[in-house]
C-alpha positions as CSV (number, residue, x, y, z in Angstrom):
1,X,-9.6,94.1,-66.9
2,X,-9.3,90.5,-67.3
3,X,-12.4,88.4,-67.1
4,X,-13.0,85.9,-64.5
5,X,-12.8,82.3,-65.2
6,X,-14.5,79.2,-63.8
7,X,-12.6,77.0,-61.5
8,X,-13.1,74.1,-64.0
9,X,-11.8,76.2,-67.0
10,X,-14.9,78.0,-68.3
11,X,-16.4,81.4,-67.4
12,X,-18.4,81.8,-64.5
13,X,-21.1,83.9,-66.0
14,X,-22.5,83.2,-69.5
15,X,-23.8,86.9,-69.8
16,X,-20.2,88.0,-70.1
17,X,-19.3,85.8,-72.6
18,X,-18.8,87.2,-76.2
19,X,-21.7,86.2,-78.6
20,X,-19.3,85.5,-81.3
21,X,-17.9,82.7,-79.3
22,X,-21.0,80.6,-79.4
23,X,-20.0,77.4,-81.0
24,X,-17.0,77.1,-78.5
25,X,-19.3,77.6,-75.6
26,X,-21.4,74.8,-76.7
27,X,-18.6,72.3,-76.8
28,X,-17.4,73.2,-73.2
29,X,-20.9,72.7,-72.0
30,X,-21.1,69.2,-73.4
31,X,-17.9,68.5,-71.6
32,X,-19.3,69.7,-68.4
33,X,-22.2,67.4,-68.6
34,X,-20.0,64.4,-69.2
35,X,-17.8,65.2,-66.1
36,X,-21.1,65.6,-64.0
37,X,-22.2,62.0,-65.0
38,X,-18.7,60.7,-64.2
39,X,-19.0,61.9,-60.5
40,X,-22.5,61.0,-59.9
41,X,-23.7,57.7,-58.1
42,X,-24.5,54.8,-60.5
43,X,-27.9,54.8,-59.0
44,X,-28.4,58.4,-60.2
45,X,-28.1,57.4,-63.8
46,X,-29.8,53.8,-63.6
47,X,-32.8,53.5,-65.7
48,X,-34.2,50.4,-64.2
49,X,-34.1,48.6,-60.4
50,X,-31.8,45.5,-59.8
51,X,-33.1,42.1,-58.7
52,X,-32.5,40.5,-55.1
53,X,-28.8,39.2,-54.4
54,X,-28.4,35.3,-54.0
55,X,-27.3,35.0,-50.3
56,X,-26.7,31.1,-50.4
57,X,-23.0,30.9,-51.3
58,X,-22.3,33.6,-48.4
59,X,-24.1,31.6,-45.8
60,X,-22.3,28.4,-46.9
61,X,-18.9,30.4,-46.6
62,X,-19.9,31.5,-43.1
63,X,-20.8,28.0,-41.9
64,X,-17.5,26.7,-43.3
65,X,-15.6,29.6,-41.5
66,X,-17.6,28.6,-38.1
67,X,-16.9,25.0,-38.3
68,X,-13.0,25.7,-38.8
69,X,-13.3,28.1,-36.0
70,X,-14.8,25.5,-33.8
71,X,-12.5,22.7,-34.7
72,X,-9.5,25.0,-34.1
73,X,-10.9,26.0,-30.7
74,X,-11.7,22.5,-29.8
75,X,-8.2,21.4,-30.7
76,X,-6.5,24.3,-28.6
77,X,-8.6,23.3,-25.6
78,X,-7.4,19.7,-25.9
79,X,-3.9,20.7,-26.3
80,X,-3.6,23.4,-23.7
81,X,-6.3,22.4,-21.2
82,X,-7.0,18.7,-21.1
83,X,-3.5,17.7,-22.1
84,X,-1.9,20.8,-21.2
85,X,0.4,19.5,-18.5
86,X,1.6,16.5,-20.6
87,X,2.4,18.6,-23.6
88,X,4.2,21.1,-21.5
89,X,6.1,18.2,-19.7
90,X,6.9,17.0,-23.4
91,X,8.1,20.5,-24.5
92,X,10.2,20.9,-21.3
93,X,11.8,17.6,-21.9
94,X,13.2,18.9,-25.2
95,X,15.2,21.5,-23.2
96,X,15.2,20.4,-19.7
97,X,16.5,17.1,-18.4
98,X,15.4,15.9,-15.0
99,X,17.8,13.5,-13.1
100,X,16.4,11.6,-10.2
101,X,18.8,10.9,-7.3
102,X,17.9,7.8,-5.6
103,X,17.7,7.9,-1.6
104,X,19.9,5.5,0.2
105,X,17.9,3.0,1.9
106,X,17.8,2.8,5.8
107,X,20.3,0.1,7.1
108,X,19.5,-2.9,9.4
109,X,21.5,-3.5,12.5
110,X,21.3,-6.1,15.0
111,X,20.9,-5.5,18.8
112,X,24.7,-5.0,19.2
113,X,25.1,-2.6,16.2
114,X,26.3,-5.2,13.7
115,X,25.4,-4.3,10.1
116,X,23.0,-6.9,8.6
117,X,22.4,-5.2,5.3
118,X,23.9,-2.4,3.4
119,X,23.5,-0.7,0.1
120,X,25.5,-0.9,-3.0
121,X,25.4,1.2,-6.2
122,X,24.0,-0.5,-9.1
123,X,23.9,1.1,-12.5
124,X,20.8,1.2,-14.7
125,X,19.8,2.4,-18.0
126,X,16.4,3.9,-18.4
127,X,14.5,5.6,-21.2
128,X,11.8,8.3,-21.5
129,X,10.3,7.4,-24.9
130,X,8.6,10.7,-25.2
131,X,12.0,12.4,-25.4
132,X,13.2,10.0,-28.4
133,X,13.4,11.4,-31.8
134,X,10.5,11.2,-33.9
135,X,12.5,10.3,-37.0
136,X,12.9,6.4,-37.3
137,X,16.5,6.7,-38.8
138,X,17.7,8.7,-36.0
139,X,16.3,6.4,-33.2
140,X,17.8,3.5,-34.9
141,X,21.3,5.2,-34.8
142,X,20.8,6.0,-31.3
143,X,19.9,2.4,-30.3
144,X,22.9,1.0,-32.3
145,X,25.2,3.4,-30.4
146,X,23.7,2.8,-27.1
147,X,23.6,-0.9,-27.6
148,X,27.4,-0.8,-28.3
149,X,28.1,0.8,-25.3
150,X,26.2,-1.3,-22.9
151,X,26.4,-4.8,-24.7
152,X,22.8,-5.2,-26.0
153,X,21.5,-5.7,-29.5
154,X,20.2,-2.8,-31.1
155,X,16.9,-4.6,-31.6
156,X,16.5,-5.2,-27.8
157,X,17.2,-1.7,-27.0
158,X,14.6,-0.5,-29.5
159,X,12.0,-3.0,-28.2
160,X,12.5,-1.9,-24.5
161,X,12.5,1.6,-25.4
162,X,9.4,1.6,-27.7
163,X,7.3,-1.0,-25.5
164,X,5.0,1.5,-24.0
165,X,4.9,3.8,-27.3
166,X,6.9,6.9,-28.1
167,X,4.5,9.1,-26.2
168,X,5.1,7.5,-22.9
169,X,6.6,9.9,-20.6
170,X,7.4,7.6,-17.4
171,X,11.0,6.2,-17.3
172,X,11.3,2.6,-18.3
173,X,14.0,0.1,-17.6
174,X,16.3,-0.7,-20.4
175,X,19.2,-2.5,-18.8
176,X,19.9,-3.1,-14.9
177,X,23.2,-4.1,-13.3
178,X,25.4,-2.5,-15.7
179,X,29.3,-2.9,-15.1
180,X,31.0,0.0,-13.6
181,X,33.3,0.1,-16.6
182,X,30.5,0.3,-19.1
183,X,28.7,2.9,-16.9
184,X,31.9,5.0,-17.0
185,X,31.9,4.8,-20.6
186,X,28.3,5.6,-21.1
187,X,28.1,8.7,-18.9
188,X,30.0,11.1,-21.2
189,X,28.2,9.9,-24.4
190,X,24.7,10.5,-22.8
191,X,24.3,14.0,-24.3
192,X,24.4,12.1,-27.8
193,X,21.6,9.7,-26.7
194,X,18.5,11.9,-26.2
195,X,15.9,10.1,-24.1
196,X,18.2,7.8,-22.4
197,X,19.5,8.1,-18.8
198,X,22.1,6.4,-16.6
199,X,20.4,5.9,-13.1
200,X,22.4,4.9,-9.8
201,X,20.3,2.7,-7.7
202,X,21.3,1.5,-4.3
203,X,20.8,-2.5,-4.3
204,X,20.7,-4.3,-1.1
205,X,23.6,-6.8,0.1
206,X,22.9,-9.0,3.1
207,X,25.6,-10.1,5.3
208,X,24.1,-13.3,6.7
209,X,21.5,-15.5,4.7
210,X,20.4,-17.2,8.0
211,X,18.4,-14.0,8.4
212,X,16.9,-14.2,4.9
213,X,13.4,-15.0,6.3
214,X,13.2,-12.2,8.9
215,X,15.0,-9.4,6.8
216,X,13.4,-10.4,3.5
217,X,14.5,-8.5,0.4
218,X,13.8,-5.7,-2.2
219,X,13.0,-6.0,-5.8
220,X,11.9,-3.9,-8.7
221,X,8.3,-2.6,-8.4
222,X,5.7,-4.3,-10.2
223,X,2.8,-2.8,-12.0
224,X,0.4,-3.8,-9.3
225,X,2.5,-2.4,-6.7
226,X,2.6,0.9,-8.8
227,X,-1.2,1.1,-8.5
228,X,-0.9,0.3,-4.6
229,X,1.9,2.7,-3.8
230,X,2.1,6.3,-4.8
231,X,5.5,7.9,-5.5
232,X,7.1,5.3,-7.1
233,X,8.4,4.8,-10.9
234,X,8.8,1.6,-12.7
235,X,12.6,1.6,-12.1
236,X,12.4,1.9,-8.3
237,X,13.0,-0.9,-5.8
238,X,10.5,-1.7,-2.9
239,X,10.5,-4.3,-0.1
240,X,9.0,-7.5,-1.2
241,X,8.7,-9.7,1.9
242,X,10.2,-9.7,5.5
243,X,11.2,-6.5,7.4
244,X,12.0,-4.8,4.1
245,X,8.2,-5.0,3.4
246,X,6.8,-4.4,6.8
247,X,9.1,-1.3,7.2
248,X,9.2,0.0,3.7
249,X,7.5,3.6,4.5
250,X,10.3,3.9,7.2
251,X,13.4,2.4,5.2
252,X,12.8,4.0,1.8
253,X,13.6,7.6,2.2
254,X,12.8,10.3,-0.3
255,X,14.4,10.6,-3.7
256,X,16.1,13.8,-4.9
257,X,16.3,15.4,-8.2
258,X,18.2,17.8,-10.5
259,X,16.9,19.6,-13.3
260,X,19.3,20.6,-16.0
261,X,19.0,22.9,-19.0
262,X,20.4,21.5,-22.3
263,X,21.1,23.0,-25.5
264,X,20.0,21.7,-29.0
265,X,22.6,18.9,-28.9
266,X,21.7,17.6,-25.6
267,X,24.8,19.1,-23.8
268,X,24.1,20.5,-20.2
269,X,24.0,24.4,-20.1
270,X,23.2,25.0,-16.4
271,X,21.6,23.5,-13.4
272,X,18.0,25.0,-12.8
273,X,16.9,23.3,-9.6
274,X,18.3,20.6,-7.3
275,X,16.8,18.7,-4.3
276,X,19.0,16.3,-2.4
277,X,17.7,12.9,-1.6
278,X,16.6,12.2,2.0
279,X,18.0,8.8,3.2
280,X,15.7,6.4,4.8
281,X,15.7,5.8,8.6
282,X,17.3,2.8,10.0
283,X,16.3,-0.2,12.2
284,X,18.1,-1.4,15.2
285,X,16.7,-5.0,15.5
286,X,16.2,-7.2,18.7
287,X,18.0,-9.9,16.8
288,X,21.4,-11.3,18.3
289,X,23.2,-12.1,14.9
290,X,25.8,-14.5,17.0
291,X,22.9,-16.3,18.7
292,X,21.0,-16.7,15.5
293,X,24.2,-18.2,14.0
294,X,24.7,-20.6,17.0
295,X,21.2,-21.7,17.1
296,X,21.1,-22.6,13.5
297,X,24.2,-24.6,13.7
298,X,23.0,-26.5,16.5
299,X,19.7,-27.4,14.9
300,X,21.4,-28.2,11.7
301,X,23.5,-30.8,13.5
302,X,20.3,-32.4,14.9
303,X,18.7,-32.4,11.5
304,X,21.6,-34.2,10.1
305,X,21.8,-36.8,12.7
306,X,18.0,-37.4,12.3
307,X,18.0,-37.2,8.5
308,X,15.4,-34.4,8.8
309,X,14.9,-31.9,5.9
310,X,13.1,-29.0,8.1
311,X,13.4,-27.5,11.2
312,X,12.8,-24.1,13.1
313,X,13.9,-22.5,16.4
314,X,12.8,-19.2,18.1
315,X,14.5,-17.4,21.0
316,X,12.7,-14.7,23.1
317,X,13.3,-12.2,25.9
318,X,10.5,-13.4,28.2
319,X,10.2,-9.9,29.8
320,X,9.8,-7.9,26.8
321,X,8.8,-10.1,23.9
322,X,11.9,-9.1,22.0
323,X,12.8,-11.8,19.3
324,X,16.4,-12.9,19.9
325,X,16.5,-15.4,17.0
326,X,14.3,-17.0,14.7
327,X,15.7,-19.8,12.7
328,X,14.0,-21.5,9.7
329,X,15.8,-24.4,8.0
330,X,16.8,-24.9,5.2
331,X,17.1,-21.0,4.2
332,X,17.9,-19.1,1.1
333,X,20.3,-16.5,0.0
334,X,18.0,-13.1,-0.2
335,X,21.0,-11.6,-2.1
336,X,19.8,-13.7,-5.2
337,X,16.5,-11.7,-5.2
338,X,17.9,-8.2,-4.4
339,X,19.9,-8.3,-7.7
340,X,17.1,-9.8,-9.7
341,X,16.8,-13.7,-9.5
342,X,16.7,-15.8,-12.7
343,X,13.8,-17.9,-13.3
344,X,15.9,-21.2,-13.2
345,X,17.1,-20.1,-9.6
346,X,13.6,-19.2,-8.5
347,X,12.2,-22.4,-9.8
348,X,14.8,-24.3,-7.9
349,X,13.8,-22.7,-4.6
350,X,10.2,-22.9,-5.3
351,X,9.9,-26.5,-6.2
352,X,12.3,-27.7,-3.4
353,X,10.3,-30.1,-1.0
354,X,12.2,-28.7,2.1
355,X,10.4,-25.3,1.4
356,X,13.3,-23.1,1.8
357,X,11.4,-20.0,1.0
358,X,8.9,-20.8,3.7
359,X,9.4,-19.2,7.2
360,X,8.7,-22.2,9.4
361,X,9.5,-20.5,12.6
362,X,6.7,-17.8,12.1
363,X,4.5,-19.1,9.4
364,X,4.5,-22.9,10.1
365,X,1.6,-24.6,12.1
366,X,2.3,-28.0,13.8
367,X,0.8,-30.3,16.3
368,X,3.0,-29.3,19.4
369,X,3.1,-32.5,21.3
370,X,3.7,-32.5,25.0
371,X,5.5,-28.9,25.2
372,X,1.7,-27.8,25.5
373,X,1.3,-29.6,28.8
374,X,2.6,-26.8,30.9
375,X,-0.3,-24.7,29.8
376,X,-2.6,-27.5,30.7
377,X,-1.4,-27.9,34.1
378,X,-1.6,-24.1,34.7
379,X,-5.2,-24.1,33.4
380,X,-6.1,-27.2,35.7
381,X,-4.5,-25.4,38.7
382,X,-6.2,-22.1,38.0
383,X,-9.6,-23.8,37.5
384,X,-9.1,-26.2,40.7
385,X,-9.5,-29.3,38.8
386,X,-6.4,-30.6,40.8
387,X,-4.0,-29.0,43.1
388,X,-0.2,-29.5,43.5
389,X,-0.9,-32.2,46.0
390,X,-3.3,-34.3,43.8
391,X,-2.2,-37.7,42.7
392,X,-3.4,-40.1,39.9
393,X,-2.5,-43.7,39.5
394,X,-0.8,-43.8,35.9
395,X,-1.2,-47.3,34.8
396,X,0.1,-46.7,31.4
397,X,-3.3,-46.2,29.7
398,X,-6.8,-45.0,30.1
399,X,-9.7,-47.0,28.6
400,X,-13.0,-45.3,27.6
401,X,-16.3,-47.3,26.7
402,X,-18.3,-46.2,23.7
403,X,-21.6,-44.2,24.9
404,X,-23.7,-46.0,22.2
405,X,-22.0,-49.6,22.3
406,X,-20.6,-50.7,25.5
407,X,-18.7,-53.5,23.7
408,X,-16.5,-50.8,22.1
409,X,-13.5,-49.7,24.0
410,X,-11.1,-46.9,23.2
411,X,-7.5,-47.2,24.6
412,X,-5.3,-44.0,25.3
413,X,-2.0,-44.8,26.0
414,X,1.3,-43.3,27.5
415,X,4.3,-43.1,25.2
416,X,5.3,-46.7,24.9
417,X,2.6,-47.5,27.3
418,X,5.1,-46.9,30.1
419,X,3.2,-46.7,33.6
420,X,4.1,-43.7,36.0
421,X,2.5,-45.1,39.0
422,X,1.0,-42.9,41.6
423,X,2.2,-39.3,40.6
424,X,1.5,-35.7,41.3
425,X,1.2,-33.0,38.8
426,X,5.0,-32.0,39.0
427,X,6.1,-35.7,38.5
428,X,3.6,-36.0,35.8
429,X,5.1,-33.0,33.9
430,X,8.5,-34.3,34.6
431,X,8.2,-37.7,33.0
432,X,5.4,-36.5,30.5
433,X,2.5,-38.5,31.7
434,X,-0.2,-38.7,29.0
435,X,-2.6,-40.3,31.2
436,X,-2.3,-37.6,33.8
437,X,-3.1,-34.8,31.2
438,X,-5.7,-36.8,29.4
439,X,-7.3,-36.7,33.0
440,X,-6.8,-33.0,33.4
441,X,-8.0,-32.3,30.0
442,X,-11.1,-34.6,29.5
443,X,-11.6,-36.0,32.9
444,X,-11.5,-39.6,34.2
445,X,-12.7,-41.3,37.5
446,X,-13.4,-38.9,40.1
447,X,-11.6,-35.8,38.2
448,X,-13.9,-33.9,35.9
449,X,-11.3,-32.4,33.7
450,X,-11.2,-28.9,32.1
451,X,-13.4,-29.9,29.1
452,X,-13.0,-28.8,25.6
453,X,-14.4,-25.1,26.1
454,X,-12.4,-24.3,29.2
455,X,-9.1,-25.8,27.9
456,X,-9.5,-23.8,24.5
457,X,-10.2,-20.6,26.6
458,X,-6.9,-21.1,28.3
459,X,-5.0,-21.9,25.1
460,X,-6.3,-18.5,23.7
461,X,-5.3,-16.6,26.6
462,X,-1.6,-17.9,26.2
463,X,-1.8,-16.8,22.5
464,X,-2.7,-19.9,20.7
465,X,-5.1,-20.0,17.8
466,X,-4.6,-16.3,17.0
467,X,-1.9,-14.1,15.4
468,X,0.9,-13.1,17.9
469,X,1.0,-9.5,16.4
470,X,4.8,-9.8,15.5
471,X,6.0,-7.1,13.1
472,X,6.3,-9.5,10.3
473,X,3.9,-10.3,7.5
474,X,2.4,-13.9,7.1
475,X,2.5,-15.3,10.4
476,X,0.5,-18.6,11.1
477,X,-2.8,-18.3,13.2
478,X,-2.5,-22.0,14.3
479,X,-5.6,-23.7,15.6
480,X,-7.5,-24.4,18.7
481,X,-10.4,-27.0,18.0
482,X,-13.8,-26.9,19.6
483,X,-16.8,-29.1,19.5
484,X,-18.7,-26.2,17.5
485,X,-15.8,-26.1,15.0
486,X,-15.8,-29.8,14.4
487,X,-19.5,-30.1,13.9
488,X,-19.3,-27.1,11.3
489,X,-16.3,-28.2,9.5
490,X,-16.2,-31.8,9.8
491,X,-19.7,-32.6,10.4
492,X,-18.8,-34.8,13.2
493,X,-19.6,-35.0,16.9
494,X,-16.9,-34.0,19.6
495,X,-15.8,-36.9,21.8
496,X,-14.0,-37.2,25.1
497,X,-11.2,-38.5,22.9
498,X,-10.8,-35.3,21.1
499,X,-10.4,-33.5,24.4
500,X,-7.8,-36.0,25.6
501,X,-5.7,-35.3,22.0
502,X,-6.2,-31.7,22.6
503,X,-4.8,-31.9,26.1
504,X,-1.5,-33.5,24.9
505,X,-0.9,-31.5,21.7
506,X,-2.1,-33.9,19.2
507,X,-5.0,-34.1,16.7
508,X,-6.3,-30.5,15.4
509,X,-4.5,-28.6,18.0
510,X,-1.8,-26.5,15.8
511,X,0.8,-23.8,16.6
512,X,3.8,-22.2,15.3
513,X,7.2,-22.4,17.0
514,X,6.7,-18.5,17.7
515,X,3.3,-19.0,19.4
516,X,4.8,-21.7,21.6
517,X,7.7,-19.4,22.5
518,X,5.3,-16.6,23.4
519,X,3.3,-19.0,25.5
520,X,6.4,-20.4,27.3
521,X,7.5,-17.0,28.1
522,X,4.2,-16.2,29.9
523,X,5.0,-19.1,32.0
524,X,8.4,-18.0,32.7
525,X,7.7,-14.4,33.4
526,X,4.6,-15.0,35.7
527,X,1.6,-14.6,33.6
528,X,2.1,-11.8,30.9
529,X,1.7,-12.5,27.2
530,X,4.0,-9.8,25.2
531,X,3.6,-9.0,21.7
532,X,6.8,-10.5,20.1
533,X,8.9,-7.8,18.1
534,X,11.8,-7.8,15.9
535,X,12.5,-4.1,16.0
536,X,14.0,-2.3,19.0
537,X,14.2,1.3,17.6
538,X,14.2,3.5,14.5
539,X,17.2,5.8,14.0
540,X,18.0,8.5,11.6
541,X,21.1,8.6,9.1
542,X,23.1,9.9,11.9
543,X,22.3,7.1,14.3
544,X,20.1,9.1,16.6
545,X,17.3,7.3,17.9
546,X,14.0,8.8,16.6
547,X,11.7,6.2,18.0
548,X,12.0,3.6,20.8
549,X,9.6,0.6,20.4
550,X,8.5,-0.4,23.9
551,X,7.3,-3.7,25.1
552,X,3.6,-4.4,24.7
553,X,1.8,-6.7,27.1
554,X,-1.2,-8.1,25.4
555,X,-2.7,-10.0,28.4
556,X,-1.5,-10.0,32.1
557,X,-2.1,-12.1,35.2
558,X,-3.7,-14.8,32.9
559,X,-2.9,-17.4,35.5
560,X,-2.3,-16.7,39.2
561,X,1.4,-16.5,40.0
562,X,1.5,-19.1,42.5
563,X,0.0,-21.7,40.3
564,X,2.6,-20.7,37.4
565,X,5.4,-21.1,40.2
566,X,4.2,-24.8,40.5
567,X,4.5,-25.2,36.8
568,X,7.9,-23.9,36.7
569,X,9.2,-26.1,39.4
570,X,7.7,-29.1,37.3
571,X,9.5,-27.8,34.2
572,X,12.5,-27.6,36.3
573,X,12.3,-31.2,37.2
574,X,12.1,-32.1,33.5
575,X,15.7,-31.1,33.2
576,X,17.2,-31.8,36.6
577,X,15.3,-34.7,38.3
578,X,16.1,-38.2,37.7
579,X,13.5,-39.7,35.3
580,X,12.9,-36.3,33.8
581,X,12.5,-36.6,30.1
582,X,15.5,-34.2,29.3
583,X,17.6,-35.2,32.4
584,X,20.4,-34.6,32.7
585,X,22.9,-33.5,30.2
586,X,21.4,-29.9,30.1
587,X,21.9,-29.8,33.9
588,X,25.4,-30.8,33.4
589,X,26.5,-28.8,30.5
590,X,24.7,-25.4,30.9
591,X,26.3,-23.2,33.6
592,X,22.9,-21.9,34.9
593,X,19.7,-23.6,36.0
594,X,17.2,-24.5,33.2
595,X,13.6,-25.3,33.0
596,X,12.2,-27.1,30.1
597,X,9.7,-29.5,28.4
598,X,9.9,-32.1,25.8
599,X,7.5,-32.9,23.0
600,X,7.0,-35.4,20.4
601,X,4.2,-34.9,18.1
602,X,2.7,-37.4,15.7
603,X,3.0,-36.2,12.1
604,X,1.1,-39.1,10.2
605,X,1.4,-42.9,10.0
606,X,4.0,-43.2,7.6
607,X,6.3,-40.3,8.9
608,X,8.6,-40.0,11.9
609,X,7.1,-37.6,14.5
610,X,8.2,-33.9,15.0
611,X,10.7,-33.4,17.9
612,X,10.0,-30.3,20.1
613,X,11.8,-28.8,23.1
614,X,10.8,-25.7,25.1
615,X,13.0,-24.1,27.8
616,X,13.8,-20.9,29.8
617,X,16.8,-19.9,31.7
618,X,18.1,-18.9,34.2
619,X,15.3,-20.7,36.0
620,X,14.9,-18.3,38.9
621,X,15.4,-15.2,36.7
622,X,14.5,-16.0,33.0
623,X,16.5,-14.2,30.6
624,X,15.8,-16.3,27.4
625,X,13.3,-18.6,26.0
626,X,14.1,-21.2,23.4
627,X,11.8,-23.5,21.3
628,X,13.2,-25.9,18.8
629,X,11.2,-27.9,16.4
630,X,12.9,-30.7,14.2
631,X,10.4,-32.0,11.8
632,X,10.0,-35.7,11.2
633,X,13.0,-36.6,13.2
634,X,11.9,-38.5,16.2
635,X,11.9,-37.9,20.1
636,X,12.1,-34.5,21.3
637,X,14.4,-35.4,23.9
638,X,16.7,-36.9,21.3
639,X,16.9,-34.4,18.7
640,X,15.3,-31.1,20.0
641,X,16.7,-30.9,23.3
642,X,20.5,-31.2,22.3
643,X,20.1,-28.3,20.0
644,X,18.6,-26.2,23.1
645,X,21.4,-27.6,25.3
646,X,24.2,-26.6,23.0
647,X,22.7,-23.2,22.3
648,X,22.3,-22.4,26.1
649,X,25.7,-23.6,27.0
650,X,27.3,-21.3,24.4
651,X,24.9,-18.3,25.4
652,X,25.8,-18.2,29.0
653,X,29.4,-18.9,28.6
654,X,30.3,-16.4,25.8
């Protein structure tokens, strides 16, 4: 029977071991004790206690790790939250190219459908600096390649591309008006020019420079305009003046876009999304282009005869307020601005003493001379100052005595001191008697006169001294003086002589040709003041009318119709009656009956007077009102009336 053995190589029970093997047993027991020590924990054999561990290095390590964690967290927050949208855009810009499709701007038509402005394609090179290579050598190579294609020095390309910094994500203009041939050569090479784009922008081309003051022009948007208008980029165009500015939201339209995925070399892979551009709405104007041309030519002839450098004219429909023509001479070519005018060309226009950039028909304010007398006559009749039968003995002058010193006399004369004799209101208007209208305005003898306050009130009723509300920026307010105004502004007392001047359109009474046309239209139509307007309707890109602009009456029945009828009869005598200041070539040459009023306004002691003429026709059913001003020319009958005569003759014969 074999003896049991221990699992670890010795006998399980020492009693069974032979006595003669003692020394051997002793050696195995020593081995056992050694193995037991090896598997026991160190503390079990430790003879002394260890001291406390130094924790300072461990705390320092934890603080460093915590600081690193906070820095990384903050950086991630800035990258993903604060600047997340921008960084995502930059990342997408490395694989996605977005091209803007410029919306065609709305067209402008005259009242008969003639195109006054159209769009022409202009090629621009733009850059998104954030998409440029971060390696200077690579960027310089791109600048040289692009410069060679578009004809610009590499240094100029670099300066424009990096002007806003390499992180700028908005498109910036590098070159505009690129020739078509260069654009065709550049287009296939764009995939090798990361960050650069070829844009097609619709640039305006105007068919008739005579309409520049009305239509205005477009130009590249400025930094100030970007702050005022949302949805524009620095390479967009915007209306600067005239109707282009006034109707910018209507004409602009909505740009389209196309997103294209590109590969590592910049070559297009596929179109991801596309949104077509929406064309702007178009405007049908009240302007008659042929009438505008004829009126401009007729006024130009009289300017040449008189040696005048400036003039204006306005034609209105008296029954709606529609502006049929508005001439300001000299004019300018708005195409110079739409394509980007040079500093030299702009300086030439801006420094011209004839002020070609200034819209004299709408923004100018002038002493009106005697064309204001129909308004005075209407006011005097309405207030009962005189009747149609009242007569005054016109001796050629009025003499007033100074209230403080009876030795001082003031003389107020007719033009050239001509005496009219005993005259009624109609005859006084026909021959333009200053004495009669001095009396209506400021009073004399047995006639009290309107006085400054009532006269000013009626001027305001006719639309003077305030904007007319035309759909065009920059119109003149004009001026209607008053005793309070003179005391406040000039620190002077108002005298009867001031009222006299006010009643014949001299002194501080100022109005624009447009304002006088609106006032004359109110006489012609029986007492309604209409807001003048240039736009008749708005149409979509298919020509369908989306909005009709209706006439707007600002004031009605400002004068009883019977009194206005008397004034119209008097204006008819100006043209048709012997002795009338505009008799009788208009009557002979125009195929319809015309009523009108001449005016000669003093413009300073050393200057020729301004020539005015206002008219409406046909007399019994007015279809058109015309007002012409020829600055520093002479008599209204000599230089303004002929321009009206020629225009009306053409208008009713065409």
